[in-house]
N, C-alpha and C positions, 0 to 999 in steps of 0.2 A: 234729627235735625239740629238739636242743641250741640251734639258732638261735632258736627260739621262746622258750625259757627265757631265753636271753641277752637278747632284746628285752624280756622282762618285767622283768628286773633293771634294764635301762636305764630303763624307764618308772617304776619304783618309786623308784629312787635318784637319778636325774638328771632335771632338768627339760629341756624342749625346747632351751633356749638352751645349756645345758651339753653336751647331746648334739651339737648342731650344731657347737660349738667343737671337740669331740673328733674329729668326723668330718673337719673341715677340717684339724686338726693331723695326723691319721692320713694323710690324702692327701698333705700336704706332706712328712711324714717318709718315706713310701713313695717319693715322687719323689726325695728327697735320697739315699736308699739305692739309687737306680737300680733300683727294683723287685726288690731282693734278697729283700724280703719283700712280701707282698701288702698292699694297703690294708686289707683285711678283718682280716688278722692283726695289723697295727699298731693298728687300731681296737679290736680285742678287748683287746690289751695295755693301751692307754690307758684303756679303760673299766674293766678290772679294777683298775688302779692308782687310778682315781678313786673307785670303789666302796669299795675297801679303805681309802682315806683317809677317806671319809665314815663308814665303820663304826667306824673307830678313834677317832673324836672323841667 
């Protein structure tokens, strides 16, 4: 259920291009950290930061 709500937040606050960029960035950062964190964890962190930034404007 949490994942579904997470996806809904992405759709509401990020367009497809922004989501794609965040996914690519999450993958790259996860690889940089040699998988100390999962790609999904990194993606969630980046999405939260992006949404927080958008809401603060």
